N, CA, C and O atoms as a GROMACS GRO file, in nm:
protein
  444
    1UNK      N    1   6.729  -2.408  14.559
    1UNK     CA    2   6.805  -2.529  14.536
    1UNK      C    3   6.928  -2.522  14.631
    1UNK      O    4   6.994  -2.418  14.628
    2UNK      N    5   6.967  -2.622  14.718
    2UNK     CA    6   7.077  -2.613  14.806
    2UNK      C    7   7.185  -2.697  14.735
    2UNK      O    8   7.297  -2.696  14.787
    3UNK      N    9   7.168  -2.762  14.634
    3UNK     CA   10   7.266  -2.857  14.563
    3UNK      C   11   7.235  -2.859  14.407
    3UNK      O   12   7.122  -2.831  14.367
    4UNK      N   13   7.336  -2.892  14.320
    4UNK     CA   14   7.315  -2.908  14.192
    4UNK      C   15   7.247  -3.046  14.162
    4UNK      O   16   7.306  -3.150  14.190
    5UNK      N   17   7.119  -3.048  14.104
    5UNK     CA   18   7.044  -3.149  14.087
    5UNK      C   19   7.095  -3.244  13.985
    5UNK      O   20   7.083  -3.366  13.994
    6UNK      N   21   7.155  -3.181  13.886
    6UNK     CA   22   7.216  -3.263  13.774
    6UNK      C   23   7.333  -3.355  13.817
    6UNK      O   24   7.350  -3.471  13.782
    7UNK      N   25   7.416  -3.273  13.906
    7UNK     CA   26   7.531  -3.355  13.961
    7UNK      C   27   7.485  -3.466  14.049
    7UNK      O   28   7.535  -3.579  14.045
    8UNK      N   29   7.374  -3.424  14.140
    8UNK     CA   30   7.333  -3.535  14.228
    8UNK      C   31   7.281  -3.658  14.151
    8UNK      O   32   7.297  -3.774  14.190
    9UNK      N   33   7.220  -3.622  14.043
    9UNK     CA   34   7.134  -3.737  13.958
    9UNK      C   35   7.278  -3.828  13.911
    9UNK      O   36   7.280  -3.950  13.924
   10UNK      N   37   7.394  -3.751  13.855
   10UNK     CA   38   7.492  -3.839  13.801
   10UNK      C   39   7.577  -3.900  13.917
   10UNK      O   40   7.644  -4.000  13.891
   11UNK      N   41   7.579  -3.847  14.044
   11UNK     CA   42   7.630  -3.928  14.143
   11UNK      C   43   7.556  -4.049  14.180
   11UNK      O   44   7.615  -4.153  14.208
   12UNK      N   45   7.430  -4.037  14.180
   12UNK     CA   46   7.341  -4.151  14.220
   12UNK      C   47   7.367  -4.268  14.100
   12UNK      O   48   7.378  -4.387  14.129
   13UNK      N   49   7.375  -4.224  13.982
   13UNK     CA   50   7.408  -4.323  13.866
   13UNK      C   51   7.550  -4.390  13.887
   13UNK      O   52   7.574  -4.504  13.846
   14UNK      N   53   7.640  -4.313  13.954
   14UNK     CA   54   7.775  -4.362  13.960
   14UNK      C   55   7.788  -4.456  14.079
   14UNK      O   56   7.876  -4.543  14.079
   15UNK      N   57   7.698  -4.440  14.187
   15UNK     CA   58   7.708  -4.515  14.306
   15UNK      C   59   7.679  -4.673  14.274
   15UNK      O   60   7.598  -4.708  14.188
   16UNK      N   61   7.749  -4.753  14.345
   16UNK     CA   62   7.724  -4.903  14.332
   16UNK      C   63   7.578  -4.934  14.384
   16UNK      O   64   7.526  -4.856  14.464
   17UNK      N   65   7.514  -5.041  14.342
   17UNK     CA   66   7.393  -5.082  14.381
   17UNK      C   67   7.401  -5.168  14.514
   17UNK      O   68   7.437  -5.285  14.522
   18UNK      N   69   7.356  -5.080  14.623
   18UNK     CA   70   7.388  -5.144  14.750
   18UNK      C   71   7.265  -5.105  14.843
   18UNK      O   72   7.191  -5.012  14.814
   19UNK      N   73   7.250  -5.182  14.954
   19UNK     CA   74   7.136  -5.166  15.038
   19UNK      C   75   7.165  -5.050  15.135
   19UNK      O   76   7.071  -4.980  15.175
   20UNK      N   77   7.297  -5.025  15.177
   20UNK     CA   78   7.333  -4.921  15.283
   20UNK      C   79   7.356  -4.791  15.234
   20UNK      O   80   7.431  -4.715  15.297
   21UNK      N   81   7.293  -4.751  15.113
   21UNK     CA   82   7.322  -4.626  15.048
   21UNK      C   83   7.207  -4.531  15.104
   21UNK      O   84   7.094  -4.577  15.117
   22UNK      N   85   7.238  -4.398  15.138
   22UNK     CA   86   7.126  -4.301  15.187
   22UNK      C   87   7.194  -4.168  15.137
   22UNK      O   88   7.310  -4.149  15.101
   23UNK      N   89   7.083  -4.077  15.147
   23UNK     CA   90   7.113  -3.943  15.117
   23UNK      C   91   7.086  -3.846  15.226
   23UNK      O   92   6.987  -3.869  15.295
   24UNK      N   93   7.160  -3.739  15.256
   24UNK     CA   94   7.130  -3.642  15.359
   24UNK      C   95   7.172  -3.515  15.326
   24UNK      O   96   7.275  -3.507  15.259
   25UNK      N   97   7.107  -3.403  15.361
   25UNK     CA   98   7.142  -3.269  15.337
   25UNK      C   99   7.243  -3.230  15.452
   25UNK      O  100   7.217  -3.228  15.572
   26UNK      N  101   7.353  -3.201  15.396
   26UNK     CA  102   7.458  -3.155  15.495
   26UNK      C  103   7.560  -3.056  15.431
   26UNK      O  104   7.591  -3.066  15.312
   27UNK      N  105   7.607  -2.970  15.505
   27UNK     CA  106   7.726  -2.866  15.450
   27UNK      C  107   7.646  -2.787  15.344
   27UNK      O  108   7.717  -2.731  15.260
   28UNK      N  109   7.511  -2.770  15.330
   28UNK     CA  110   7.460  -2.696  15.218
   28UNK      C  111   7.472  -2.775  15.098
   28UNK      O  112   7.473  -2.718  14.989
   29UNK      N  113   7.482  -2.900  15.107
   29UNK     CA  114   7.492  -2.984  14.991
   29UNK      C  115   7.400  -3.112  15.017
   29UNK      O  116   7.334  -3.127  15.120
   30UNK      N  117   7.404  -3.199  14.911
   30UNK     CA  118   7.340  -3.329  14.924
   30UNK      C  119   7.453  -3.438  14.937
   30UNK      O  120   7.527  -3.463  14.842
   31UNK      N  121   7.463  -3.501  15.053
   31UNK     CA  122   7.559  -3.597  15.100
   31UNK      C  123   7.509  -3.742  15.060
   31UNK      O  124   7.391  -3.774  15.077
   32UNK      N  125   7.598  -3.825  15.007
   32UNK     CA  126   7.579  -3.959  14.979
   32UNK      C  127   7.638  -4.046  15.073
   32UNK      O  128   7.761  -4.051  15.075
   33UNK      N  129   7.569  -4.119  15.157
   33UNK     CA  130   7.616  -4.191  15.258
   33UNK      C  131   7.630  -4.330  15.222
   33UNK      O  132   7.546  -4.380  15.147
   34UNK      N  133   7.735  -4.405  15.273
   34UNK     CA  134   7.754  -4.539  15.240
   34UNK      C  135   7.770  -4.609  15.401
   34UNK      O  136   7.859  -4.570  15.477
   35UNK      N  137   7.684  -4.703  15.435
   35UNK     CA  138   7.699  -4.750  15.563
   35UNK      C  139   7.713  -4.634  15.672
   35UNK      O  140   7.801  -4.641  15.758
   36UNK      N  141   7.625  -4.530  15.664
   36UNK     CA  142   7.624  -4.409  15.768
   36UNK      C  143   7.752  -4.326  15.759
   36UNK      O  144   7.763  -4.232  15.837
   37UNK      N  145   7.849  -4.352  15.672
   37UNK     CA  146   7.956  -4.269  15.648
   37UNK      C  147   7.932  -4.191  15.535
   37UNK      O  148   7.886  -4.246  15.435
   38UNK      N  149   7.961  -4.058  15.537
   38UNK     CA  150   7.956  -3.976  15.415
   38UNK      C  151   8.065  -3.996  15.321
   38UNK      O  152   8.181  -3.978  15.356
   39UNK      N  153   8.033  -4.031  15.204
   39UNK     CA  154   8.142  -4.063  15.115
   39UNK      C  155   8.158  -3.944  15.010
   39UNK      O  156   8.270  -3.922  14.966
   40UNK      N  157   8.061  -3.875  14.972
   40UNK     CA  158   8.075  -3.754  14.887
   40UNK      C  159   7.939  -3.675  14.886
   40UNK      O  160   7.835  -3.722  14.934
   41UNK      N  161   7.949  -3.552  14.826
   41UNK     CA  162   7.833  -3.467  14.822
   41UNK      C  163   7.827  -3.383  14.701
   41UNK      O  164   7.931  -3.337  14.653
   42UNK      N  165   7.711  -3.361  14.650
   42UNK     CA  166   7.694  -3.268  14.539
   42UNK      C  167   7.666  -3.125  14.602
   42UNK      O  168   7.584  -3.110  14.693
   43UNK      N  169   7.734  -3.029  14.550
   43UNK     CA  170   7.730  -2.895  14.604
   43UNK      C  171   7.650  -2.813  14.500
   43UNK      O  172   7.635  -2.845  14.382
   44UNK      N  173   7.603  -2.706  14.558
   44UNK     CA  174   7.519  -2.603  14.465
   44UNK      C  175   7.592  -2.550  14.371
   44UNK      O  176   7.527  -2.491  14.284
   45UNK      N  177   7.742  -2.553  14.355
   45UNK     CA  178   7.789  -2.475  14.252
   45UNK      C  179   7.853  -2.590  14.149
   45UNK      O  180   7.943  -2.567  14.069
   46UNK      N  181   7.788  -2.714  14.169
   46UNK     CA  182   7.829  -2.806  14.066
   46UNK      C  183   7.956  -2.879  14.101
   46UNK      O  184   8.001  -2.966  14.027
   47UNK      N  185   8.014  -2.844  14.213
   47UNK     CA  186   8.148  -2.907  14.237
   47UNK      C  187   8.104  -3.040  14.327
   47UNK      O  188   7.988  -3.052  14.369
   48UNK      N  189   8.193  -3.127  14.350
   48UNK     CA  190   8.199  -3.257  14.439
   48UNK      C  191   8.277  -3.244  14.560
   48UNK      O  192   8.398  -3.222  14.553
   49UNK      N  193   8.214  -3.257  14.673
   49UNK     CA  194   8.285  -3.269  14.803
   49UNK      C  195   8.324  -3.415  14.797
   49UNK      O  196   8.237  -3.498  14.769
   50UNK      N  197   8.450  -3.453  14.823
   50UNK     CA  198   8.485  -3.596  14.814
   50UNK      C  199   8.559  -3.619  14.940
   50UNK      O  200   8.644  -3.540  14.981
   51UNK      N  201   8.527  -3.729  15.003
   51UNK     CA  202   8.602  -3.785  15.114
   51UNK      C  203   8.712  -3.882  15.069
   51UNK      O  204   8.687  -3.985  15.007
   52UNK      N  205   8.826  -3.844  15.101
   52UNK     CA  206   8.930  -3.933  15.054
   52UNK      C  207   9.043  -3.968  15.165
   52UNK      O  208   9.150  -4.022  15.137
   53UNK      N  209   9.007  -3.932  15.284
   53UNK     CA  210   9.094  -3.961  15.397
   53UNK      C  211   9.224  -3.879  15.400
   53UNK      O  212   9.272  -3.825  15.300
   54UNK      N  213   9.276  -3.876  15.525
   54UNK     CA  214   9.405  -3.816  15.547
   54UNK      C  215   9.506  -3.867  15.446
   54UNK      O  216   9.573  -3.791  15.376
   55UNK      N  217   9.515  -4.003  15.444
   55UNK     CA  218   9.632  -4.061  15.370
   55UNK      C  219   9.599  -4.038  15.216
   55UNK      O  220   9.691  -4.051  15.135
   56UNK      N  221   9.486  -4.008  15.177
   56UNK     CA  222   9.466  -3.988  15.026
   56UNK      C  223   9.474  -3.841  14.993
   56UNK      O  224   9.456  -3.812  14.875
   57UNK      N  225   9.494  -3.755  15.071
   57UNK     CA  226   9.499  -3.611  15.046
   57UNK      C  227   9.596  -3.572  14.946
   57UNK      O  228   9.560  -3.507  14.848
   58UNK      N  229   9.712  -3.605  14.961
   58UNK     CA  230   9.829  -3.570  14.863
   58UNK      C  231   9.792  -3.618  14.724
   58UNK      O  232   9.800  -3.540  14.630
   59UNK      N  233   9.748  -3.754  14.706
   59UNK     CA  234   9.719  -3.795  14.570
   59UNK      C  235   9.605  -3.712  14.513
   59UNK      O  236   9.608  -3.667  14.399
   60UNK      N  237   9.497  -3.692  14.607
   60UNK     CA  238   9.387  -3.626  14.554
   60UNK      C  239   9.429  -3.483  14.509
   60UNK      O  240   9.401  -3.446  14.395
   61UNK      N  241   9.494  -3.404  14.592
   61UNK     CA  242   9.532  -3.267  14.569
   61UNK      C  243   9.631  -3.253  14.450
   61UNK      O  244   9.657  -3.142  14.404
   62UNK      N  245   9.687  -3.375  14.398
   62UNK     CA  246   9.782  -3.358  14.272
   62UNK      C  247   9.693  -3.378  14.145
   62UNK      O  248   9.740  -3.376  14.032
   63UNK      N  249   9.558  -3.397  14.172
   63UNK     CA  250   9.469  -3.397  14.051
   63UNK      C  251   9.438  -3.266  14.007
   63UNK      O  252   9.444  -3.176  14.092
   64UNK      N  253   9.404  -3.237  13.886
   64UNK     CA  254   9.354  -3.107  13.837
   64UNK      C  255   9.221  -3.077  13.896
   64UNK      O  256   9.138  -3.166  13.920
   65UNK      N  257   9.200  -2.942  13.921
   65UNK     CA  258   9.070  -2.904  13.974
   65UNK      C  259   9.028  -2.942  14.109
   65UNK      O  260   8.910  -2.944  14.145
   66UNK      N  261   9.146  -2.976  14.194
   66UNK     CA  262   9.106  -3.018  14.330
   66UNK      C  263   9.170  -2.928  14.429
   66UNK      O  264   9.285  -2.889  14.414
   67UNK      N  265   9.094  -2.894  14.535
   67UNK     CA  266   9.131  -2.794  14.637
   67UNK      C  267   9.105  -2.865  14.769
   67UNK      O  268   9.009  -2.943  14.776
   68UNK      N  269   9.180  -2.846  14.870
   68UNK     CA  270   9.129  -2.888  15.018
   68UNK      C  271   8.998  -2.819  15.040
   68UNK      O  272   8.965  -2.710  14.995
   69UNK      N  273   8.925  -2.906  15.124
   69UNK     CA  274   8.798  -2.852  15.181
   69UNK      C  275   8.826  -2.740  15.276
   69UNK      O  276   8.906  -2.760  15.368
   70UNK      N  277   8.765  -2.620  15.261
   70UNK     CA  278   8.788  -2.512  15.353
   70UNK      C  279   8.625  -2.484  15.421
   70UNK      O  280   8.523  -2.472  15.352
   71UNK      N  281   8.629  -2.478  15.546
   71UNK     CA  282   8.508  -2.436  15.619
   71UNK      C  283   8.561  -2.309  15.701
   71UNK      O  284   8.626  -2.323  15.804
   72UNK      N  285   8.527  -2.182  15.647
   72UNK     CA  286   8.577  -2.055  15.711
   72UNK      C  287   8.731  -2.067  15.684
   72UNK      O  288   8.772  -2.081  15.569
   73UNK      N  289   8.818  -2.062  15.791
   73UNK     CA  290   8.947  -2.054  15.780
   73UNK      C  291   9.017  -2.187  15.807
   73UNK      O  292   9.139  -2.204  15.798
   74UNK      N  293   8.921  -2.286  15.844
   74UNK     CA  294   8.976  -2.418  15.878
   74UNK      C  295   8.960  -2.507  15.759
   74UNK      O  296   8.856  -2.518  15.694
   75UNK      N  297   9.079  -2.575  15.735
   75UNK     CA  298   9.082  -2.691  15.646
   75UNK      C  299   9.045  -2.819  15.704
   75UNK      O  300   9.094  -2.861  15.809
   76UNK      N  301   8.954  -2.885  15.633
   76UNK     CA  302   8.895  -3.015  15.686
   76UNK      C  303   8.980  -3.129  15.632
   76UNK      O  304   8.975  -3.166  15.514
   77UNK      N  305   9.059  -3.182  15.724
   77UNK     CA  306   9.138  -3.304  15.686
   77UNK      C  307   9.067  -3.413  15.635
   77UNK      O  308   8.965  -3.457  15.687
   78UNK      N  309   9.126  -3.462  15.520
   78UNK     CA  310   9.058  -3.585  15.466
   78UNK      C  311   8.943  -3.568  15.354
   78UNK      O  312   8.901  -3.665  15.291
   79UNK      N  313   8.901  -3.447  15.336
   79UNK     CA  314   8.806  -3.402  15.243
   79UNK      C  315   8.875  -3.310  15.137
   79UNK      O  316   8.972  -3.242  15.170
   80UNK      N  317   8.826  -3.305  15.011
   80UNK     CA  318   8.856  -3.217  14.908
   80UNK      C  319   8.737  -3.169  14.818
   80UNK      O  320   8.634  -3.236  14.808
   81UNK      N  321   8.756  -3.058  14.759
   81UNK     CA  322   8.645  -3.012  14.678
   81UNK      C  323   8.703  -3.030  14.537
   81UNK      O  324   8.817  -2.993  14.510
   82UNK      N  325   8.625  -3.087  14.449
   82UNK     CA  326   8.662  -3.111  14.299
   82UNK      C  327   8.573  -3.019  14.240
   82UNK      O  328   8.453  -3.027  14.267
   83UNK      N  329   8.620  -2.927  14.159
   83UNK     CA  330   8.555  -2.831  14.093
   83UNK      C  331   8.467  -2.886  13.975
   83UNK      O  332   8.491  -2.999  13.935
   84UNK      N  333   8.369  -2.814  13.919
   84UNK     CA  334   8.284  -2.882  13.818
   84UNK      C  335   8.376  -2.938  13.704
   84UNK      O  336   8.351  -3.047  13.652
   85UNK      N  337   8.482  -2.861  13.668
   85UNK     CA  338   8.548  -2.911  13.561
   85UNK      C  339   8.614  -3.059  13.582
   85UNK      O  340   8.634  -3.136  13.489
   86UNK      N  341   8.644  -3.086  13.712
   86UNK     CA  342   8.699  -3.210  13.748
   86UNK      C  343   8.600  -3.324  13.749
   86UNK      O  344   8.638  -3.439  13.772
   87UNK      N  345   8.489  -3.298  13.728
   87UNK     CA  346   8.372  -3.407  13.738
   87UNK      C  347   8.299  -3.383  13.617
   87UNK      O  348   8.188  -3.436  13.619
   88UNK      N  349   8.330  -3.310  13.497
   88UNK     CA  350   8.248  -3.269  13.391
   88UNK      C  351   8.211  -3.402  13.313
   88UNK      O  352   8.104  -3.402  13.253
   89UNK      N  353   8.280  -3.502  13.310
   89UNK     CA  354   8.248  -3.605  13.227
   89UNK      C  355   8.223  -3.732  13.312
   89UNK      O  356   8.275  -3.741  13.423
   90UNK      N  357   8.150  -3.824  13.266
   90UNK     CA  358   8.112  -3.934  13.355
   90UNK      C  359   8.219  -4.020  13.405
   90UNK      O  360   8.211  -4.079  13.512
   91UNK      N  361   8.319  -4.028  13.327
   91UNK     CA  362   8.438  -4.126  13.369
   91UNK      C  363   8.505  -4.049  13.478
   91UNK      O  364   8.536  -4.110  13.580
   92UNK      N  365   8.527  -3.935  13.469
   92UNK     CA  366   8.591  -3.857  13.586
   92UNK      C  367   8.514  -3.867  13.710
   92UNK      O  368   8.564  -3.902  13.816
   93UNK      N  369   8.375  -3.831  13.692
   93UNK     CA  370   8.310  -3.848  13.805
   93UNK      C  371   8.292  -3.989  13.883
   93UNK      O  372   8.282  -3.998  14.005
   94UNK      N  373   8.288  -4.095  13.796
   94UNK     CA  374   8.302  -4.214  13.837
   94UNK      C  375   8.419  -4.240  13.914
   94UNK      O  376   8.406  -4.306  14.017
   95UNK      N  377   8.525  -4.199  13.882
   95UNK     CA  378   8.662  -4.220  13.948
   95UNK      C  379   8.652  -4.167  14.080
   95UNK      O  380   8.698  -4.234  14.172
   96UNK      N  381   8.598  -4.053  14.103
   96UNK     CA  382   8.592  -3.985  14.221
   96UNK      C  383   8.509  -4.060  14.311
   96UNK      O  384   8.549  -4.091  14.424
   97UNK      N  385   8.376  -4.097  14.262
   97UNK     CA  386   8.294  -4.182  14.340
   97UNK      C  387   8.346  -4.294  14.386
   97UNK      O  388   8.330  -4.323  14.505
   98UNK      N  389   8.411  -4.369  14.304
   98UNK     CA  390   8.480  -4.493  14.327
   98UNK      C  391   8.568  -4.479  14.450
   98UNK      O  392   8.559  -4.552  14.549
   99UNK      N  393   8.652  -4.381  14.437
   99UNK     CA  394   8.765  -4.340  14.537
   99UNK      C  395   8.702  -4.311  14.667
   99UNK      O  396   8.766  -4.341  14.768
  100UNK      N  397   8.569  -4.251  14.680
  100UNK     CA  398   8.524  -4.209  14.789
  100UNK      C  399   8.445  -4.334  14.871
  100UNK      O  400   8.445  -4.351  14.993
  101UNK      N  401   8.379  -4.416  14.769
  101UNK     CA  402   8.323  -4.541  14.828
  101UNK      C  403   8.437  -4.628  14.885
  101UNK      O  404   8.423  -4.677  14.997
  102UNK      N  405   8.539  -4.648  14.821
  102UNK     CA  406   8.634  -4.743  14.866
  102UNK      C  407   8.694  -4.685  15.006
  102UNK      O  408   8.725  -4.762  15.098
  103UNK      N  409   8.708  -4.551  15.012
  103UNK     CA  410   8.763  -4.510  15.145
  103UNK      C  411   8.659  -4.537  15.248
  103UNK      O  412   8.707  -4.576  15.355
  104UNK      N  413   8.537  -4.527  15.245
  104UNK     CA  414   8.431  -4.522  15.352
  104UNK      C  415   8.413  -4.676  15.375
  104UNK      O  416   8.393  -4.717  15.489
  105UNK      N  417   8.420  -4.759  15.273
  105UNK     CA  418   8.400  -4.891  15.289
  105UNK      C  419   8.520  -4.958  15.390
  105UNK      O  420   8.503  -5.062  15.454
  106UNK      N  421   8.631  -4.884  15.392
  106UNK     CA  422   8.738  -4.926  15.489
  106UNK      C  423   8.720  -4.894  15.621
  106UNK      O  424   8.790  -4.944  15.709
  107UNK      N  425   8.611  -4.796  15.649
  107UNK     CA  426   8.608  -4.748  15.790
  107UNK      C  427   8.525  -4.848  15.875
  107UNK      O  428   8.447  -4.925  15.821
  108UNK      N  429   8.545  -4.844  16.010
  108UNK     CA  430   8.458  -4.929  16.088
  108UNK      C  431   8.310  -4.886  16.095
  108UNK      O  432   8.280  -4.767  16.094
  109UNK      N  433   8.224  -4.976  16.102
  109UNK     CA  434   8.078  -4.939  16.106
  109UNK      C  435   8.061  -4.852  16.226
  109UNK      O  436   8.130  -4.864  16.328
  110UNK      N  437   7.965  -4.762  16.208
  110UNK     CA  438   7.908  -4.668  16.304
  110UNK      C  439   7.826  -4.743  16.399
  110UNK      O  440   7.743  -4.824  16.359
  111UNK      N  441   7.848  -4.716  16.539
  111UNK     CA  442   7.757  -4.777  16.646
  111UNK      C  443   7.664  -4.692  16.694
  111UNK      O  444   7.585  -4.730  16.780
   0.00000   0.00000   0.00000
């Protein structure tokens, strides 16, 4: 298993009902796409990869159980990891999913 199935099911339930949702395996996770933009991803350790944008980084990092996304020694701008404790209840997960979807909805469509 490359991602946490239970978290993936919870993310699916938290996503809005829309025609442009899709799922892709990326970064060793199951990514949830909105209009071909990655919004968030369920990771194998039960954490959430959340796309918050560069402008949303400070606010996201001020939340408990949140760390910048690291790939090797590189910090990925605009993305954070939310530890399992940060998405343990449905209300917390819903808040993160809503934040991610709002960010990618503001991006221009991919061509």
